[in-house]
N, C-alpha and C positions, 0 to 999 in steps of 0.2 A: 456749704454750698457745693463743694466738690463731691461730697458723698452722694448728694441727691442726683447729680449728673451721672455719676458712676453707676448707681443702681438703675437709673433710667435706661442706660445703654444695655444693661444685662437683661432687663425685662422686655424691651421692645423687640430687638432683632439681634440675636447672638451671632448670626453669620455675618451681618454687616459690621458688628463691633469687632469681630475677629479680623475682617478685611481692613478695617480702619487702622488697626495696629501695624499694618505693613507700610504705612506712609509716614514720612518724616518731614518736618519743616526745616528747610535749609536756608540759612541766612548768609549771604556773601557780602563782603565789603568790596566796593569798587571805588578806585581813586579817579577823580576827574582829572584829565590831562590839562584842562584849561585853568582851573583854580587850585587844584591840589587837595580839594576837600574830599572827604569820604562820603559815599552814599551806600545804602544797604538795599540789596535786592533779595526778596523773599520768594521762595517757591516750595510747593508741596511735591516731594519726589518719592517714588517708590523706593523702599529700602534696598532693593537689589541694584538700583541705578544711581546711587549717591556718588560713587567714585567717578562715574562717567559725567555726571552733572558738574562736579567740582573741577574736573579736568578741562572744562571748556575755557 
């Protein structure tokens, strides 16, 4: 299944595929002050701004 998606990206728009590689999914764990339970926040961040995003 992954091979079909990979070839679809190559054949449709190579410029868009190259730009998509510059984005990273960042998952942060955040602890609730009320219950102490952990929740997860997901965000798509440009690879140049990952450290800024994690520094928040």
